C-alpha positions as CSV (number, residue, x, y, z in Angstrom):
1,M,107.1,-165.4,52.1
2,P,110.2,-164.6,50.0
3,S,109.8,-163.4,46.4
4,G,110.8,-165.6,43.4
5,T,113.9,-163.5,42.9
6,E,114.9,-163.8,46.6
7,I,114.4,-167.6,46.5
8,Q,116.7,-167.9,43.5
9,Q,119.3,-165.7,45.3
10,Y,119.0,-167.9,48.4
11,L,119.3,-171.2,46.5
12,S,122.3,-169.7,44.6
13,G,123.9,-168.7,47.9
14,A,123.4,-172.2,49.4
15,W,124.9,-173.8,46.2
16,R,127.9,-171.5,46.5
17,L,128.4,-172.6,50.1
18,M,128.2,-176.3,48.9
19,L,131.0,-175.4,46.4
20,G,133.0,-174.2,49.4
21,R,132.6,-170.5,48.7
22,E,131.9,-168.7,51.9
23,D,130.7,-165.6,49.9
24,G,127.5,-167.7,49.5
25,L,126.5,-166.4,52.9
26,D,126.3,-162.9,51.4
27,R,123.4,-164.0,49.2
28,L,121.4,-165.2,52.2
29,D,119.2,-163.2,54.4
30,L,120.7,-163.8,57.9
31,S,118.2,-161.5,59.8
32,I,115.5,-162.9,62.1
33,D,113.0,-162.6,59.3
34,G,115.4,-164.4,56.9
35,F,115.7,-167.1,59.5
36,W,112.0,-167.7,59.6
37,N,111.6,-167.2,55.8
38,S,114.3,-169.9,55.2
39,F,111.8,-172.5,56.4
40,F,109.9,-171.7,53.2
41,A,112.5,-174.0,51.6
42,M,110.3,-176.8,52.8
43,V,107.5,-175.6,50.5
44,I,110.0,-175.4,47.6
45,S,111.1,-179.0,48.4
46,L,107.5,-180.4,48.5
47,P,107.2,-181.3,44.8
48,A,110.6,-183.1,44.8
49,L,109.8,-184.9,48.0
50,A,106.4,-185.9,46.7
51,I,108.0,-187.6,43.7
52,G,110.1,-189.8,46.1
53,W,107.1,-190.4,48.3
54,V,105.0,-191.6,45.4
55,S,107.6,-194.2,44.5
56,V,107.7,-195.4,48.1
57,A,103.9,-195.3,48.3
58,N,103.6,-197.5,45.2
59,R,105.7,-200.1,47.0
60,L,104.2,-199.9,50.4
61,G,100.6,-198.7,49.9
62,G,99.3,-201.6,47.9
63,A,96.7,-201.2,45.2
64,E,94.2,-199.1,47.2
65,F,94.3,-195.4,46.8
66,G,93.7,-194.8,50.5
67,G,96.7,-197.0,51.3
68,R,98.9,-194.9,49.1
69,V,97.6,-191.6,50.5
70,G,98.2,-192.8,54.0
71,V,101.8,-193.7,53.2
72,L,102.3,-190.3,51.5
73,L,101.1,-188.5,54.7
74,R,103.2,-190.6,57.0
75,L,106.3,-190.1,54.8
76,G,105.6,-186.4,55.0
77,V,105.5,-186.4,58.8
78,V,108.8,-188.4,58.9
79,D,110.6,-186.0,56.6
80,F,109.2,-182.9,58.3
81,V,110.3,-184.1,61.8
82,A,113.7,-185.2,60.5
83,W,114.2,-181.7,59.0
84,V,113.1,-179.7,62.0
85,L,114.1,-181.7,65.1
86,P,117.9,-181.6,64.5
87,L,117.6,-177.8,64.2
88,V,115.6,-177.5,67.4
89,L,118.1,-179.7,69.3
90,L,121.0,-177.6,67.8
91,A,119.3,-174.5,69.1
92,L,119.3,-176.0,72.6
93,A,123.0,-176.9,72.3
94,A,124.2,-173.8,70.5
95,R,124.9,-171.6,73.5
96,P,126.6,-174.2,75.7
97,A,128.7,-175.3,72.6
98,G,129.7,-171.7,71.9
99,I,128.2,-171.5,68.5
100,A,125.1,-169.5,69.2
101,H,126.4,-166.6,67.0
102,R,126.6,-169.1,64.1
103,Y,123.2,-170.7,64.6
104,I,121.2,-168.4,62.3
105,P,123.7,-168.5,59.4
106,Y,123.8,-172.3,59.7
107,V,120.0,-172.8,59.8
108,V,119.4,-170.4,56.9
109,A,122.1,-172.0,54.8
110,S,121.0,-175.5,55.8
111,N,117.3,-174.9,55.0
112,W,118.0,-173.5,51.5
113,G,120.7,-176.1,51.0
114,S,118.3,-178.9,51.9
115,A,116.0,-177.7,49.1
116,V,118.9,-177.8,46.6
117,L,119.9,-181.3,47.8
118,I,116.3,-182.7,47.7
119,W,116.0,-181.5,44.1
120,L,119.3,-183.1,43.2
121,M,117.7,-186.5,44.3
122,V,114.7,-186.1,41.9
123,P,116.3,-188.0,39.0
124,V,116.7,-191.1,41.2
125,S,113.1,-191.0,42.2
126,V,111.9,-190.4,38.6
127,I,114.0,-193.4,37.3
128,E,112.5,-195.5,40.1
129,L,109.0,-194.5,39.0
130,V,109.6,-195.0,35.3
131,F,111.6,-198.3,35.7
132,P,110.3,-199.9,38.9
133,G,112.1,-203.2,38.0
134,A,115.6,-201.6,37.8
135,V,116.1,-201.9,41.6
136,G,119.9,-202.6,41.4
137,A,120.6,-199.7,39.1
138,V,118.4,-197.3,41.1
139,D,120.0,-198.4,44.4
140,A,123.5,-197.8,42.9
141,L,122.6,-194.4,41.5
142,G,120.8,-193.5,44.8
143,L,124.0,-194.4,46.8
144,L,126.1,-192.2,44.5
145,V,123.7,-189.3,44.8
146,F,123.5,-189.8,48.6
147,I,127.3,-189.7,48.9
148,A,127.4,-186.5,46.8
149,T,124.7,-184.9,49.0
150,L,126.8,-185.7,52.1
151,V,129.8,-184.1,50.6
152,L,127.9,-181.0,49.6
153,S,126.1,-180.8,52.9
154,W,129.5,-181.0,54.7
155,R,130.9,-178.2,52.6
156,L,127.8,-176.1,53.4
157,T,128.1,-176.8,57.1
158,R,131.8,-175.9,57.2
159,A,131.3,-172.7,55.3
160,S,128.3,-171.5,57.2
161,I,129.6,-172.4,60.7
162,G,133.0,-170.8,59.9
163,M,134.6,-171.9,63.2
164,G,137.1,-174.6,62.0
165,V,136.9,-178.2,60.9
166,G,136.3,-179.6,64.4
167,V,133.3,-177.5,65.2
168,A,131.8,-178.0,61.8
169,L,132.3,-181.7,62.0
170,A,130.6,-181.9,65.4
171,V,127.6,-179.9,64.0
172,F,127.5,-182.0,60.8
173,A,127.7,-185.3,62.6
174,G,125.2,-184.3,65.3
175,V,122.6,-183.0,62.8
176,F,123.1,-186.1,60.5
177,A,122.8,-188.5,63.5
178,V,119.7,-186.9,64.9
179,S,118.1,-186.9,61.4
180,L,119.0,-190.6,60.9
181,V,117.8,-191.7,64.3
182,T,114.5,-189.7,63.8
183,I,113.9,-191.4,60.5
184,L,114.7,-194.9,61.7
185,T,112.6,-194.4,64.8
186,L,109.5,-192.8,63.2
187,Q,109.2,-195.1,60.1
188,P,108.4,-198.2,62.1
189,L,106.3,-196.3,64.6
190,L,104.2,-195.0,61.7
191,G,104.0,-198.5,60.1
192,L,106.4,-197.8,57.3
193,S,108.3,-201.0,56.8
194,F,110.8,-201.2,53.9
195,Q,111.7,-204.9,54.3
């Protein structure tokens, strides 16, 4: 487990990559241990994710406590699989695609970057919890934050892959598509209906 100082350094490195500064990679631990430690970013993200899950559980879980807890657990499963599955599939495609040497830098940067992006979404979830009737405003703000996270994620991908726009675009689009398909597939399978 990384120390608090290391976590700050890694989050700072990911943020620099999102700003388009390739020197952000210098702040990340790109060793094998650093690769595995980067998954600790999931733990860092849990409180922020939980805030979003609570607002969804309030809508889907009904008045029963057990209903809400069940929704929280299912949302956690969806988010975990949507985080890990694209990275696993990218690992399988990395060597044939000629990007195996950039896989670890991308995963490390992506994991720490995901923690940053998830925390950036917290204000939208908090507003939704505090003002549950302000659906239109929350949706508009959520869309703006989502677009911003896509831009930041693209910049992180491009800087961490470091093999040109075409390769970075393929990785970005592939990871995004797998995450989206995973979410859209698992939610109905786990009984999470948002209609």
